[in-house]
N, C-alpha and C positions, 0 to 999 in steps of 0.2 A: 257243386260244389262238396267235397269229399265229405266223407263220414265227420273228420276232427273238425273240416268245416263249419260243417250244421252244428257242430256241438260249444265251436268255439262261438259265436253267434247267440247260440241260446244263454249258455252263459255269463256272456260280455255284452250284450246288447240287450237280449228280452229280457233277462235277469239282471237287466242294473239295476245297482240300489238293494238288491237280496240280498242280504250277509249270512253268510255260511252251508252257502250251497259248494258240493263238491262233486266229483264224476269222478267212477272208475268201473276201468272194461271189462264187461263180464260177459260172455255169450255171445260175443262180435258184436254187444251194443254199449253204452252206455249207462250205468245206475248211476239217477242222480240222488244226492244224501243232504240231507241235513238235521243236524242234533243227530247224526248218526242210525238213523234212519232213511230208509230207500223210499222214494214218496213219485218217484218215474222213472222215465227212459227215453232216450235219447233212438231210434235205430233207423234207420234208410229214411236220414233225414227229417223223421218229423219227431215232434215231443208226444211223449206219452204221460200222463200222471193217472196218477193212486185213485181209484171211485169206490164209493159205497154206498148203500142206501141214504146218506144225507146228501148225495152232487150226482147222481146217476141222471139222473131227470137234466141238468144243464146241458151235461153231454148228448141225451137222448133228442133233446128236443132242437140241438145243431146239426144234427145226422152223422158223429161220431161213432167211430168203430171202435171195440178192442182191439188190442195188440195180438195177436194168435199166429201157431207154428203147430206145425205137424205133427201130431204126435204118435204112436203106433197104430199100425194100418194104414195109417196116412190117414188119420183122425185129425179134422181141425180143432186145436186148444185154444180157447180163451181166458185170457189173461185179466187181471181187475186192472188193467192200465189201460186206460184211453186216449185216442189222441184228441191233440188240442187245436180247435178250429185256428184258423188262420188270423182270423178277425182280433182271437183271446192271444192267441201269438205275439201280435203286433200295438198288442193294448196292455204297456208295462204296469199301470193300476189295476186290472182288473186280471190282467194275466198270477199280480202275486195276490191276490184274494183264492184265486184257484189253487195256486201254490201253499196257501196256508191251510184250505181243507182238506186236500191231497195228503200232508203233513198230518196232520190232527188223525186223519184213518189209520194212517199208518202208525199212529202214535195207539191210539184206538181201536185194534181192528174188532175184536168183540164188538163194542161198541157201534160200531158202522153199520156191522151187517144187519141189526134188526131192526 
């Protein structure tokens, strides 16, 4: 599946019934937005959602990993977006709950870090 094929799957199938989600190309990936806030990223056929102190344990308990990139001096930089496990991606109701948490974190980033 190509980049746009996986994005289309995420938007029209996995997120079916979740209103107001849009996608924009950014840095070779796609940012996912709801209510004008970026809450997720689609990159390399993987969905990543925003994490904070209120939801990070869900990702860790499923052996998820953060989205990373190579920074200066080849140092790996982790972003606050973690991969969505396949069982969550395939469960629309559960995915909707995870997305809502990610949107809340994007809406209140300082509160989510406490």
